[in-house]
C-alpha positions in Angstrom: 120.4 -11.7 97.0 119.6 -9.7 100.4 116.1 -8.5 101.0 115.5 -4.7 102.3 113.3 -5.4 105.2 111.6 -2.4 106.9 109.1 -2.7 110.0 106.5 0.0 110.8 104.8 0.0 113.9 101.8 1.8 114.7 100.6 2.3 118.3 102.0 -0.9 119.1 105.5 -2.0 121.0 108.1 -3.5 119.2 109.3 -7.0 120.9 111.9 -9.5 119.8 109.3 -12.2 119.3 107.7 -10.2 116.7 111.0 -9.0 114.8 112.4 -12.8 115.0 108.7 -14.0 113.6 109.0 -11.8 110.7 112.4 -12.2 109.7 111.8 -16.0 109.8 108.6 -15.7 107.6 110.2 -13.4 105.2 113.3 -16.0 105.1 110.5 -19.0 104.2 109.0 -16.5 101.5 112.1 -15.8 99.8 113.0 -19.3 99.5 109.7 -19.8 98.0 109.9 -16.7 95.7 114.0 -15.6 95.4 113.1 -12.8 93.0 111.6 -10.5 96.3 113.9 -7.4 96.5 112.1 -5.5 99.4 109.4 -6.3 102.1 107.6 -3.8 104.1 105.8 -5.0 107.3 103.5 -2.7 108.8 101.9 -3.7 112.4 99.2 -1.8 113.7 97.4 -2.0 117.0 94.2 0.3 117.8 93.8 2.1 121.1 91.7 0.1 123.7 92.3 -3.1 121.7 92.1 -6.1 124.1 95.7 -7.5 125.5 97.0 -4.0 123.5 97.7 -6.7 120.8 98.4 -6.0 117.0 95.1 -5.8 115.2 96.4 -5.4 111.8 99.5 -6.6 109.5 99.9 -5.3 106.4 102.7 -6.5 103.8 104.0 -4.9 100.5 106.2 -6.9 98.6 108.6 -5.6 95.9 109.5 -7.6 92.9 111.2 -6.7 89.8 108.0 -6.9 87.7 105.9 -4.7 90.6 104.4 -5.2 94.1 102.0 -7.3 96.2 100.5 -5.9 98.8 98.2 -7.6 101.4 96.2 -6.6 104.6 95.3 -9.2 107.6 93.3 -7.8 110.3 91.9 -9.4 113.6 88.1 -9.2 113.4 86.0 -8.6 116.3 85.6 -12.0 117.5 89.5 -12.7 116.8 90.3 -9.6 119.0 92.5 -11.5 121.3 94.4 -13.1 118.4 98.2 -13.4 119.2 99.9 -11.0 117.1 102.5 -13.5 116.1 99.6 -15.7 114.6 98.5 -12.4 112.8 102.0 -12.1 111.1 102.2 -15.7 109.9 98.6 -15.7 108.7 99.8 -12.6 106.8 103.0 -14.4 105.2 100.8 -17.2 104.3 98.5 -15.1 102.4 101.5 -13.6 100.6 102.8 -17.0 99.6 99.2 -17.7 98.0 99.3 -14.3 96.2 102.6 -14.8 95.0 101.6 -18.4 93.7 98.6 -16.9 91.9 100.8 -14.0 90.2 103.2 -16.6 89.1 100.5 -18.7 87.7 98.8 -15.6 85.7 102.5 -14.5 84.5 102.6 -18.3 82.9 99.2 -18.2 81.7 98.4 -21.2 84.2 95.5 -19.7 85.9 93.2 -19.8 82.7 93.8 -23.2 82.4 93.5 -24.1 85.8 90.2 -22.3 85.4 89.5 -24.3 82.3 89.9 -27.4 83.6 87.9 -26.9 86.7 85.0 -26.4 84.7 85.6 -29.4 82.7 85.7 -31.2 85.7 82.2 -30.0 86.8 80.9 -30.6 83.8 82.1 -34.1 83.7 80.8 -34.6 87.1 77.4 -33.3 86.0 77.1 -35.7 83.0 77.2 -33.1 80.5 80.1 -34.4 78.8 80.1 -38.2 77.6 82.9 -40.1 77.8 84.0 -41.3 73.9 85.0 -44.7 73.4 
């Protein structure tokens, strides 16, 4: 299935490297979650930003069951961060969000939380093993 990709640039110039990174990351994401139908990536740069680089990336992913949207922004301490790294980080966050969404749909998120509570209780000797 082909994924519709739309890239919007705000106060930043397009580069072949950024386009290639977005397409590569989207390809990896669709292998991870094949039901993606569309992806909209917005790259923003603010005036006066050091190196005139991208300071924010927003990804909106369309699925048959809804949409997942994420933002990744460079903070003041990361102001010189490479736009390619920012794009990569946002797509990594998208993978994590899609995984969490899939777990919620399957009901695994509650089971994982319950197992974590039981592990923590066992570590604090609140649960005694029965023999």
